[in-house]
ROTITI-606406 format. One record per atom (N, C-alpha, C, O): y negated, z, x; residue number from 1; atom name; residue in one letter. Coordinates in steps of 0.02 Angstrom, whole numbers, always signed. Layout:
north | up | east | seq | atom | type
Y | Z | X | NUM | CA | A
...
***
This chain:
north | up | east | seq | atom | type
+439 | -532 | -310 | 1 | N | M
+426 | -491 | -259 | 1 | CA | M
+461 | -507 | -189 | 1 | C | M
+520 | -521 | -179 | 1 | O | M
+402 | -501 | -141 | 2 | N | S
+431 | -551 | -103 | 2 | CA | S
+489 | -493 | -32 | 2 | C | S
+533 | -515 | +6 | 2 | O | S
+463 | -421 | -40 | 3 | N | V
+474 | -393 | -3 | 3 | CA | V
+558 | -368 | -10 | 3 | C | V
+589 | -333 | +30 | 3 | O | V
+589 | -406 | -89 | 4 | N | A
+641 | -390 | -102 | 4 | CA | A
+701 | -465 | -73 | 4 | C | A
+760 | -479 | -78 | 4 | O | A
+647 | -491 | -49 | 5 | N | T
+708 | -565 | -41 | 5 | CA | T
+726 | -571 | +27 | 5 | C | T
+710 | -521 | +58 | 5 | O | T
+755 | -618 | +65 | 6 | N | G
+782 | -595 | +148 | 6 | CA | G
+839 | -559 | +136 | 6 | C | G
+851 | -526 | +86 | 6 | O | G
+885 | -568 | +200 | 7 | N | L
+923 | -529 | +219 | 7 | CA | L
+925 | -468 | +180 | 7 | C | L
+875 | -447 | +151 | 7 | O | L
+1019 | -421 | +176 | 8 | N | T
+1009 | -371 | +163 | 8 | CA | T
+1031 | -306 | +212 | 8 | C | T
+1087 | -281 | +209 | 8 | O | T
+986 | -289 | +248 | 9 | N | N
+1048 | -245 | +298 | 9 | CA | N
+1022 | -173 | +295 | 9 | C | N
+1050 | -137 | +336 | 9 | O | N
+980 | -146 | +260 | 10 | N | E
+963 | -61 | +236 | 10 | CA | E
+1002 | -66 | +197 | 10 | C | E
+1027 | -117 | +172 | 10 | O | E
+1015 | +10 | +186 | 11 | N | R
+1044 | +49 | +131 | 11 | CA | R
+1018 | +110 | +108 | 11 | C | R
+987 | +149 | +144 | 11 | O | R
+1030 | +121 | +37 | 12 | N | I
+983 | +177 | +28 | 12 | CA | I
+1044 | +211 | -10 | 12 | C | I
+1080 | +172 | -41 | 12 | O | I
+1058 | +277 | -12 | 13 | N | N
+1135 | +286 | -74 | 13 | CA | N
+1090 | +360 | -112 | 13 | C | N
+1046 | +397 | -90 | 13 | O | N
+1116 | +359 | -158 | 14 | N | L
+1079 | +400 | -232 | 14 | CA | L
+1137 | +443 | -262 | 14 | C | L
+1178 | +416 | -298 | 14 | O | L
+1139 | +508 | -248 | 15 | N | R
+1169 | +537 | -305 | 15 | CA | R
+1141 | +544 | -373 | 15 | C | R
+1080 | +556 | -376 | 15 | O | R
+1177 | +538 | -433 | 16 | N | L
+1130 | +550 | -487 | 16 | CA | L
+1208 | +579 | -542 | 16 | C | L
+1269 | +579 | -532 | 16 | O | L
+1173 | +597 | -589 | 17 | N | K
+1231 | +608 | -620 | 17 | CA | K
+1233 | +568 | -671 | 17 | C | K
+1180 | +541 | -688 | 17 | O | K
+1288 | +554 | -704 | 18 | N | Q
+1340 | +537 | -751 | 18 | CA | Q
+1307 | +493 | -795 | 18 | C | Q
+1321 | +433 | -797 | 18 | O | Q
+1249 | +528 | -840 | 19 | N | N
+1214 | +482 | -891 | 19 | CA | N
+1149 | +471 | -862 | 19 | C | N
+1109 | +444 | -900 | 19 | O | N
+1130 | +483 | -807 | 20 | N | A
+1068 | +441 | -778 | 20 | CA | A
+1099 | +395 | -744 | 20 | C | A
+1055 | +360 | -718 | 20 | O | A
+1167 | +371 | -726 | 21 | N | K
+1213 | +307 | -714 | 21 | CA | K
+1197 | +272 | -750 | 21 | C | K
+1170 | +217 | -741 | 21 | O | K
+1214 | +307 | -811 | 22 | N | Q
+1251 | +253 | -868 | 22 | CA | Q
+1177 | +206 | -903 | 22 | C | Q
+1174 | +146 | -919 | 22 | O | Q
+1135 | +245 | -906 | 23 | N | T
+1067 | +241 | -924 | 23 | CA | T
+1029 | +195 | -872 | 23 | C | T
+971 | +178 | -880 | 23 | O | T
+1064 | +177 | -824 | 24 | N | L
+1019 | +133 | -777 | 24 | CA | L
+1067 | +52 | -786 | 24 | C | L
+1048 | -6 | -792 | 24 | O | L
+1126 | +80 | -783 | 25 | N | E
+1176 | +28 | -795 | 25 | CA | E
+1150 | -14 | -855 | 25 | C | E
+1132 | -73 | -856 | 25 | O | E
+1155 | +44 | -918 | 26 | N | R
+1144 | +0 | -964 | 26 | CA | R
+1071 | -56 | -966 | 26 | C | R
+1079 | -113 | -989 | 26 | O | R
+1012 | -36 | -945 | 27 | N | A
+952 | -55 | -940 | 27 | CA | A
+954 | -113 | -884 | 27 | C | A
+910 | -155 | -892 | 27 | O | A
+992 | -123 | -830 | 28 | N | A
+1022 | -179 | -812 | 28 | CA | A
+1056 | -200 | -833 | 28 | C | A
+1049 | -258 | -815 | 28 | O | A
+1105 | -197 | -868 | 29 | N | S
+1139 | -244 | -928 | 29 | CA | S
+1083 | -288 | -974 | 29 | C | S
+1081 | -349 | -977 | 29 | O | S
+1040 | -242 | -1006 | 30 | N | F
+974 | -273 | -1039 | 30 | CA | F
+947 | -345 | -997 | 30 | C | F
+942 | -401 | -1022 | 30 | O | F
+934 | -326 | -936 | 31 | N | E
+888 | -374 | -881 | 31 | CA | E
+927 | -415 | -863 | 31 | C | E
+900 | -465 | -838 | 31 | O | E
+993 | -415 | -867 | 32 | N | G
+1040 | -441 | -849 | 32 | CA | G
+1055 | -464 | -769 | 32 | C | G
+1069 | -519 | -744 | 32 | O | G
+1046 | -399 | -741 | 33 | N | Q
+1048 | -369 | -686 | 33 | CA | Q
+1100 | -330 | -635 | 33 | C | Q
+1134 | -286 | -662 | 33 | O | Q
+1109 | -339 | -572 | 34 | N | T
+1158 | -291 | -568 | 34 | CA | T
+1156 | -216 | -555 | 34 | C | T
+1188 | -212 | -502 | 34 | O | T
+1141 | -164 | -569 | 35 | N | V
+1103 | -95 | -553 | 35 | CA | V
+1043 | -76 | -484 | 35 | C | V
+989 | -49 | -477 | 35 | O | V
+1099 | -115 | -441 | 36 | N | S
+1083 | -95 | -363 | 36 | CA | S
+1004 | -143 | -366 | 36 | C | S
+954 | -112 | -347 | 36 | O | S
+997 | -206 | -387 | 37 | N | K
+934 | -265 | -412 | 37 | CA | K
+903 | -236 | -463 | 37 | C | K
+843 | -249 | -461 | 37 | O | K
+919 | -195 | -515 | 38 | N | F
+857 | -141 | -552 | 38 | CA | F
+823 | -113 | -524 | 38 | C | F
+764 | -120 | -507 | 38 | O | F
+885 | -53 | -510 | 39 | N | V
+841 | -19 | -458 | 39 | CA | V
+780 | -31 | -396 | 39 | C | V
+727 | -8 | -375 | 39 | O | V
+823 | -74 | -387 | 40 | N | L
+757 | -105 | -322 | 40 | CA | L
+713 | -125 | -342 | 40 | C | L
+659 | -102 | -322 | 40 | O | L
+714 | -188 | -398 | 41 | N | S
+644 | -186 | -420 | 41 | CA | S
+606 | -143 | -461 | 41 | C | S
+547 | -160 | -465 | 41 | O | S
+622 | -96 | -489 | 42 | N | I
+582 | -40 | -522 | 42 | CA | I
+558 | +6 | -464 | 42 | C | I
+504 | +35 | -461 | 42 | O | I
+609 | +7 | -419 | 43 | N | A
+573 | +44 | -385 | 43 | CA | A
+523 | +5 | -319 | 43 | C | A
+477 | +36 | -292 | 43 | O | A
+533 | -34 | -310 | 44 | N | L
+464 | -91 | -256 | 44 | CA | L
+432 | -82 | -310 | 44 | C | L
+409 | -25 | -307 | 44 | O | L
+411 | -116 | -381 | 45 | N | A
+341 | -118 | -420 | 45 | CA | A
+326 | -44 | -401 | 45 | C | A
+281 | -43 | -360 | 45 | O | A
+344 | +4 | -413 | 46 | N | H
+307 | +64 | -433 | 46 | CA | H
+272 | +96 | -362 | 46 | C | H
+220 | +128 | -359 | 46 | O | H
+318 | +78 | -305 | 47 | N | A
+297 | +94 | -234 | 47 | CA | A
+244 | +41 | -221 | 47 | C | A
+196 | +66 | -193 | 47 | O | A
+237 | -31 | -234 | 48 | N | E
+172 | -61 | -216 | 48 | CA | E
+117 | -30 | -261 | 48 | C | E
+64 | -16 | -233 | 48 | O | E
+125 | -16 | -333 | 49 | N | R
+57 | +12 | -372 | 49 | CA | R
+43 | +68 | -321 | 49 | C | R
-7 | +57 | -288 | 49 | O | R
+80 | +132 | -306 | 50 | N | T
+68 | +184 | -265 | 50 | CA | T
+27 | +174 | -223 | 50 | C | T
-29 | +200 | -222 | 50 | O | T
+50 | +132 | -181 | 51 | N | I
+27 | +98 | -121 | 51 | CA | I
-45 | +78 | -135 | 51 | C | I
-89 | +94 | -95 | 51 | O | I
-62 | +37 | -199 | 52 | N | Q
-108 | +13 | -222 | 52 | CA | Q
-170 | +80 | -217 | 52 | C | Q
-224 | +86 | -188 | 52 | O | Q
-137 | +114 | -251 | 53 | N | E
-186 | +163 | -280 | 53 | CA | E
-214 | +193 | -219 | 53 | C | E
-274 | +201 | -212 | 53 | O | E
-161 | +211 | -167 | 54 | N | H
-199 | +250 | -109 | 54 | CA | H
-236 | +214 | -68 | 54 | C | H
-281 | +239 | -35 | 54 | O | H
-222 | +152 | -66 | 55 | N | E
-257 | +110 | -3 | 55 | CA | E
-326 | +78 | -45 | 55 | C | E
-374 | +70 | -7 | 55 | O | E
-336 | +62 | -109 | 56 | N | Q
-378 | +52 | -120 | 56 | CA | Q
-437 | +99 | -171 | 56 | C | Q
-421 | +147 | -206 | 56 | O | Q
-501 | +72 | -164 | 57 | N | M
-547 | +125 | -167 | 57 | CA | M
-600 | +73 | -229 | 57 | C | M
-624 | +18 | -213 | 57 | O | M
-612 | +117 | -318 | 58 | N | R
-643 | +59 | -356 | 58 | CA | R
-684 | +124 | -364 | 58 | C | R
-674 | +184 | -367 | 58 | O | R
-747 | +69 | -367 | 59 | N | L
-815 | +101 | -381 | 59 | CA | L
-836 | +83 | -448 | 59 | C | L
-805 | +35 | -471 | 59 | O | L
-885 | +115 | -490 | 60 | N | N
-921 | +107 | -530 | 60 | CA | N
-985 | +64 | -513 | 60 | C | N
-986 | +32 | -460 | 60 | O | N
-1023 | +63 | -545 | 61 | N | A
-1089 | +14 | -547 | 61 | CA | A
-1117 | +49 | -500 | 61 | C | A
-1126 | +28 | -443 | 61 | O | A
-1134 | +111 | -523 | 62 | N | Q
-1181 | +156 | -483 | 62 | CA | Q
-1178 | +158 | -423 | 62 | C | Q
-1229 | +145 | -392 | 62 | O | Q
-1119 | +172 | -388 | 63 | N | D
-1080 | +181 | -322 | 63 | CA | D
-1077 | +119 | -281 | 63 | C | D
-1081 | +118 | -219 | 63 | O | D
-1069 | +66 | -319 | 64 | N | A
-1062 | +7 | -289 | 64 | CA | A
-1123 | +3 | -275 | 64 | C | A
-1125 | +12 | -215 | 64 | O | A
-1182 | -7 | -296 | 65 | N | N
-1246 | -28 | -285 | 65 | CA | N
-1256 | +9 | -235 | 65 | C | N
-1278 | -27 | -190 | 65 | O | N
-1252 | +75 | -214 | 66 | N | A
-1257 | +117 | -178 | 66 | CA | A
-1230 | +85 | -129 | 66 | C | A
-1263 | +44 | -97 | 66 | O | A
-1158 | +101 | -113 | 67 | N | F
-1128 | +65 | -67 | 67 | CA | F
-1169 | -22 | -30 | 67 | C | F
-1185 | -33 | +29 | 67 | O | F
-1173 | -54 | -71 | 68 | N | F
-1202 | -95 | -48 | 68 | CA | F
-1284 | -103 | -21 | 68 | C | F
-1311 | -134 | +25 | 68 | O | F
-1308 | -56 | -77 | 69 | N | D
-1398 | -34 | -36 | 69 | CA | D
-1372 | -24 | +28 | 69 | C | D
-1385 | -63 | +73 | 69 | O | D
-1328 | +39 | +39 | 70 | N | A
-1321 | +50 | +117 | 70 | CA | A
-1320 | -10 | +165 | 70 | C | A
-1368 | -30 | +198 | 70 | O | A
-1259 | -34 | +164 | 71 | N | L
-1235 | -86 | +181 | 71 | CA | L
-1295 | -146 | +210 | 71 | C | L
-1293 | -172 | +266 | 71 | O | L
-1339 | -158 | +164 | 72 | N | S
-1405 | -209 | +180 | 72 | CA | S
-1465 | -177 | +223 | 72 | C | S
-1515 | -211 | +232 | 72 | O | S
-1461 | -117 | +246 | 73 | N | A
-1520 | -74 | +259 | 73 | CA | A
-1485 | -9 | +315 | 73 | C | A
-1501 | +50 | +324 | 73 | O | A
-1425 | -56 | +349 | 74 | N | P
-1411 | +24 | +392 | 74 | CA | P
-1457 | +58 | +448 | 74 | C | P
-1500 | +26 | +478 | 74 | O | P
-1445 | +125 | +462 | 75 | N | V
-1489 | +170 | +485 | 75 | CA | V
-1489 | +126 | +572 | 75 | C | V
-1452 | +78 | +585 | 75 | O | V
-1517 | +143 | +599 | 76 | N | P
-1521 | +115 | +675 | 76 | CA | P
-1472 | +157 | +714 | 76 | C | P
-1481 | +218 | +712 | 76 | O | P
-1423 | +134 | +749 | 77 | N | F
-1397 | +190 | +798 | 77 | CA | F
-1448 | +252 | +853 | 77 | C | F
-1492 | +248 | +896 | 77 | O | F
-1417 | +294 | +828 | 78 | N | N
-1453 | +337 | +874 | 78 | CA | N
-1405 | +338 | +958 | 78 | C | N
-1358 | +298 | +964 | 78 | O | N
-1417 | +369 | +996 | 79 | N | H
-1390 | +390 | +1059 | 79 | CA | H
-1330 | +414 | +1070 | 79 | C | H
-1298 | +397 | +1120 | 79 | O | H
-1310 | +450 | +1031 | 80 | N | K
-1232 | +469 | +1032 | 80 | CA | K
-1177 | +425 | +977 | 80 | C | K
-1116 | +434 | +977 | 80 | O | K
-1207 | +385 | +940 | 81 | N | L
-1161 | +328 | +917 | 81 | CA | L
-1180 | +274 | +961 | 81 | C | L
-1153 | +220 | +945 | 81 | O | L
-1225 | +270 | +1024 | 82 | N | K
-1199 | +211 | +1059 | 82 | CA | K
-1167 | +214 | +1113 | 82 | C | K
-1147 | +165 | +1145 | 82 | O | K
-1158 | +283 | +1129 | 83 | N | T
-1114 | +310 | +1186 | 83 | CA | T
-1066 | +317 | +1171 | 83 | C | T
-1030 | +314 | +1222 | 83 | O | T
-1013 | +332 | +1092 | 84 | N | A
-983 | +331 | +1061 | 84 | CA | A
-966 | +251 | +1070 | 84 | C | A
-916 | +239 | +1105 | 84 | O | A
-987 | +219 | +1055 | 85 | N | M
-968 | +126 | +1042 | 85 | CA | M
-943 | +116 | +1119 | 85 | C | M
-886 | +102 | +1138 | 85 | O | M
-1015 | +129 | +1166 | 86 | N | A
-977 | +107 | +1234 | 86 | CA | A
-914 | +134 | +1273 | 86 | C | A
-889 | +104 | +1320 | 86 | O | A
-889 | +199 | +1244 | 87 | N | D
-831 | +237 | +1268 | 87 | CA | D
-771 | +186 | +1225 | 87 | C | D
-715 | +173 | +1246 | 87 | O | D
-796 | +167 | +1170 | 88 | N | H
-746 | +123 | +1142 | 88 | CA | H
-730 | +74 | +1149 | 88 | C | H
-676 | +50 | +1132 | 88 | O | H
-790 | +36 | +1188 | 89 | N | D
-766 | -49 | +1226 | 89 | CA | D
-740 | -35 | +1269 | 89 | C | D
-694 | -74 | +1285 | 89 | O | D
-751 | +28 | +1317 | 90 | N | A
-712 | +39 | +1381 | 90 | CA | A
-652 | +63 | +1375 | 90 | C | A
-611 | +56 | +1419 | 90 | O | A
-642 | +92 | +1322 | 91 | N | R
-564 | +77 | +1323 | 91 | CA | R
-528 | +52 | +1278 | 91 | C | R
-475 | +82 | +1268 | 91 | O | R
-538 | +2 | +1243 | 92 | N | V
-502 | -32 | +1181 | 92 | CA | V
-516 | -104 | +1211 | 92 | C | V
-575 | -122 | +1213 | 92 | O | V
-466 | -148 | +1236 | 93 | N | P
-470 | -209 | +1262 | 93 | CA | P
-482 | -246 | +1187 | 93 | C | P
-462 | -224 | +1133 | 93 | O | P
-517 | -304 | +1198 | 94 | N | T
-525 | -342 | +1144 | 94 | CA | T
-482 | -398 | +1161 | 94 | C | T
-456 | -419 | +1213 | 94 | O | T
-482 | -421 | +1072 | 95 | N | N
-425 | -475 | +1069 | 95 | CA | N
-444 | -552 | +1103 | 95 | C | N
-399 | -594 | +1095 | 95 | O | N
-499 | -574 | +1138 | 96 | N | E
-542 | -624 | +1144 | 96 | CA | E
-496 | -675 | +1200 | 96 | C | E
-479 | -658 | +1257 | 96 | O | E
-483 | -732 | +1170 | 97 | N | H
-439 | -789 | +1207 | 97 | CA | H
-493 | -821 | +1254 | 97 | C | H
-477 | -867 | +1291 | 97 | O | H
***
């Protein structure tokens, strides 16, 4: 987990019941980790899965075919789209060197 490496300069404090703390301490000891490292590794793994679920789209074969068909046969630009793109180009600088 590359996110967990490097300097540690941020802090998160947790308040939890004694039995929850004991459970975390026991699980961390089985993994040979401190409670902090154990909680961080589990939280980061879950966070990465959550981000991936929200940022990626999975399509079934039928929907994927419809998507690629739409990409391969784009509709012509109408006047409204051309105007919007020209407005965008006027407002947003390009990164050309």
